[in-house]
DRENPADO-956450 format. One record per residue (C-alpha): z, x, y. Coordinates in steps of 0.02 Angstrom, whole numbers, plus 50000, padded with zeros to 5 digits. Each point is the difference from the previous one (the first is absolute). Layout:
residues N
ZXY/...
//
This chain:
residues 491
500005000050000/499425008150162/500884998850168/498374993550073/499954985549876/501794995150040/499655000950186/498434989349982/500954987249897/501334998150133/498695000350136/499214984149932/501614989950018/500804990150141/501784994449967/501394989950079/501845004250001/501714992750040/501055003350152/499825006650177/500085018549956/498925010149883/500805003949834/499975017549929/498864993849860/498754992950125/500035015950104/499665010449845/498534988649955/499285001950175/500165018849990/499154999849831/498474991150069/500344981250005/498534991750087/500894987050105/501554989450024/500084981950056/501374992950110/500734982549991/501364990050087/501285008349886/499575016850079/500184994750182/501584999250106/499385004450174/498685010850084/501035015950004/500404998549816/498164997249951/499435014850105/501335011049920/499524994049826/498155003850022/500415017050077/501105004249851/498614995649879/498705010150094/501175014850009/499745001049811/498114999550021/499104996950165/498454992049922/500954985749918/499264982950041/501294986950051/499434981849991/500674982850040/499374982149983/499764994150179/498884984750009/500894989650132/500714982550005/501674994449931/500325015549897/500355017350069/500765014149902/500315008750166/500914985750088/501595010050044/498935014050070/498684989950092/500334988350148/498184994250008/499484994049827/498154998149964/499174982950016/499464991149842/498185003949957/499584981449999/500614997950178/498885014550053/498524992649907/500294982950077/500075007350176/498415009349952/500115013950128/499575016249910/500635010350146/501704991849981/499975003349813/499565018250030/501395001950128/501254991449884/499575011949859/500105015250113/501714994850067/500694997249825/499245015949929/500665010550145/501754993849958/499755005849821/499355016850058/501515002450112/501114997749848/499045012449892/499004987149900/498155004049984/499274986949882/500024981750052/499674989249847/499024987350101/498964990450043/499854986649868/498144996250006/500124986449870/499044984350050/501244985749981/498684988049936/501224990649887/501354990550097/501024999249839/500135019049998/501875003449973/500065017950060/498725003850138/500214985850126/500175006850178/499855017949937/498124996750013/499054999450165/499154983949946/498984989749880/498275007550026/499295017249963/499345001550178/501704997950084/500895011249875/498675013550013/500015000750190/501885000450015/500205011649851/498885012650087/500934998250165/501665002349910/499415015849912/499365006850166/501674996650083/500965008949862/498845014950016/500275000550189/501845002749964/499535014849888/500534993649829/499124992649847/499574981849969/499844991949829/498934984349978/500614989849851/499984992149868/498335005449924/498904991049951/500924985650086/501574989549975/499524984650099/499294988249869/501464999149879/501344987249961/501155012149906/501185012850076/499645017049922/501835004750022/500354987049866/498444998849891/498205005849984/498774990350112/498194997749952/498454997350106/498484992849913/498755000650142/498285007749980/499575017550060/498954992550141/501474989150056/501225014649994/498785010950097/499764987150137/501844996050026/501255012149924/499055016250018/499334997750177/501635004750089/500215015349890/498235005750036/500344997950186/501665009350002/499325013949890/498585002150124/501335000850137/500755015349915/501464992849901/500935014449917/500794990449857/499614984149902/501284990849894/499524991449837/500464982449945/500824995149836/498694986649968/498684997349866/498264997450074/499114993449846/498265003350067/500405018649994/501325003249866/501344992249891/501295012450066/500934998050166/499135009450140/501405012950010/499615005349821/498114997450003/498835015050003/498574987950033/500854993850160/500895015350069/498695013049956/498424989849973/500194987350140/501135007850132/499555018349980/498184999649947/499284983650066/500984998450162/500065018950028/501855001650038/500495018349997/501814998750055/501614997549903/500184985149884/501794994449976/500624986749882/501124985950052/501755001449929/499825001949812/501664991949960/499284982950045/499954987949854/498114998650006/500025017749928/501655002349909/499994984049899/498865009049877/500355018550024/501295012450064/499975006750177/499675017449932/498504994249898/499364990450150/500115015550109/498935009949877/498764985749979/499794997750187/499645018550030/498784999949854/499134985050079/499785009150166/501604998150100/500605015550092/501774993850029/500954989949870/501364990450093/501714996849926/500954992050144/501644995149917/501565008850060/500315006649826/498335008949985/500235016449906/498705012650061/500485012849867/499714987949855/498414993250078/499315017450029/500395004849820/499104984549936/498435004350099/500075018049936/500184993749821/498484988950023/498965015150048/500725010049856/499604986649870/498274996650070/500274982450067/499775005850180/498685012450053/500715015150091/498525000250119/500304981950050/501835003950035/499565015650100/498764990050103/501324986750037/501305012750055/498745009550107/499494984050092/501824996950041/500275017850061/498424999050106/500614984150083/501705007950035/499175015150080/498894988850104/501474989750063/500945015550052/498585004850117/499724983250085/500414996250182/501434987650017/499804987750144/501524990850069/500404981849972/499894985850124/501864995550011/499834982849923/498684993750122/498844993549862/501294988949915/500594993350167/498184995850039/499804991449830/501564989650032/499444995050175/498284994849938/500674989849854/501154990350117/498714998550139/498604993849887/500984984849937/500894984850070/501845002849966/501194986350056/501705002850078/501354995049874/501435005550112/501345013249969/500804992649843/498724995749866/500394999249814/498855011249897/499604996149819/499105015349934/499044995949840/499505017149940/499465009949848/501245008549886/500465018150027/498735010449904/500575013749880/498815012550080/500724999350176/501354993250113/499744990150161/500815008250151/500814983950062/500824985749905/498904986250069/499564990050154/501784994150039/500485018350026/498525002650117/500364984250100/501855004050015/499585016150093/498914990750124/500974983750012/501825001849943/500254981149999/498674997849865/500454998149817/499104998549836/499815003949816/498845010149889/499394990849845/499075008749860/499324994649831/501684996749920/500274985850123/498434990449952/500084981249984/500264995349819/500455017949955/501385004449881/501765002450066/501124989150102/499535007850165/498114998449985/499664983150077/501684999750087/499575015250105/498494991350076/500994984050029/501405009950080/498775009050113/499244983550055/501744993250038/500485015550098/498434998050106/500414981950047/500074997250188/499295017450032/498225006150031/499315005349830/498865014549957/499355001049822/499225016549951/498885002049847/499285015749922/498484998249886/500374981849960/498214997749938/500465009949844/501804994149986/500264982149934/501884999250033/499715004950182/498684986650025/501174987049924/501445005750111/498904999550156/499394982449960/501784994249964/500685007050163/498594992950104/500254982449931/501554998250106/499585012150140/498274996750071/500605008950158/500215016649908/499005015450046/499205009549854/499765018850011/498835007449871/500625017949972/498875004449855/498124997749982/499364988250136/499184989049869/501724991749990/499614990650161/498844988649901/501574993249913/500804994250163/499724981350027/499044994150153/501144997350147/501255013549949/500015014950119/499725016849916/499545018250028/499695015349894/500535018150007/498925006249854/501445010649939/501855003150025/500075014750119/501674999550090/499305004050173/498764985749985/501344988149935/501185004550143/498614996250125/499694983149918/501874996649999/500115003750186/498574988050035/500754986249893/501765001450070/499515000950184/
//
């Protein structure tokens, strides 16, 4: 076993870890050649801590790549370290100002750069063509390939202006599914012509714009292969590398997701993804063991199940990207001006009634997802900062009408009773794909035709609001946007 083989094996891995300081084990892995690390909420306390963490890691090896998911909207792994969270992609697509999208991406990416992060795992250039999609929603710029392509390009350009790398995802496209790949393996049965016209168009556009990295999807595209894209040589090498001409780094999505690990181990998936054409196999869980993972990749080369040349090519692509990033000019951010502009436009473009300073807010929202954590508890928290006399409740799936448990229907009835004799705001988030939420909305509106409905997920929810009921949409749950809406409503 050569030192070069071991270094290449580690260089084709990106791993997550627990805690806000680098462990000795992680530091040793970085020094031995680990390709990249990925940060999550669990690794973030404040800006000083993140900057110290990334400096510690790079002290072990300066050309380490440090990545973070940073798509915008309700979820931000950097919330404690970032006062100006990025707008949701859907809100940017709906406003349809590519200059604003570019500025938003630059501002967000400059924040990452200031903290020592050089790979922004965004934008999502999935075309959200299926309203029942349980995982993309407002992470997408829109429902058509044209909108997603234009704003995907602007986003990549903005990230590059800040001097770091962008990563369009999830190739070949995650928009036309009804299954969450964190939980099971989705399948798309569209023809090659259909996939080319819709899913591939934004990737072609962002690749042409110079995207450094592309992330794969854990989805079967039956027109191409019976393996998920992450493990498919036909898709990663044949389609992405050879047909679309992408020469940058291909990273997998997190391999611990159930779409992959229901049928194989994480270690086997890492080997299979590199064999298929990935340059970085991502294991994002806090318990990722870089030593064991590296040994498994080395063993695969030794026993002939992974070609040494393919591994060397993967590791070299990663090292080339790292060297390129180290030489780029870093431009400063815009001090939150883009998200303030987004908020002002969303409020200014709609008719928002004055509910007064003490509304009751019933926030019908999606459950907390295992892959991330929202950076605020819900709309009542947002409203309480703007209008201390307001009150409200957050209701998730366990409170659905007819659901099991004594509090399910009772919670909705109690919320309706608490709102009696007060102005009522009902918020919904992706109700078009959520039967319990539609039922709860209908039930609440039966007795409160004077309620105001705020659609905080995809704007298609507005079609569910009965005629005569006032409503507005935010196309995502960015806290700066929601605070602006709250100020307008409580004036």
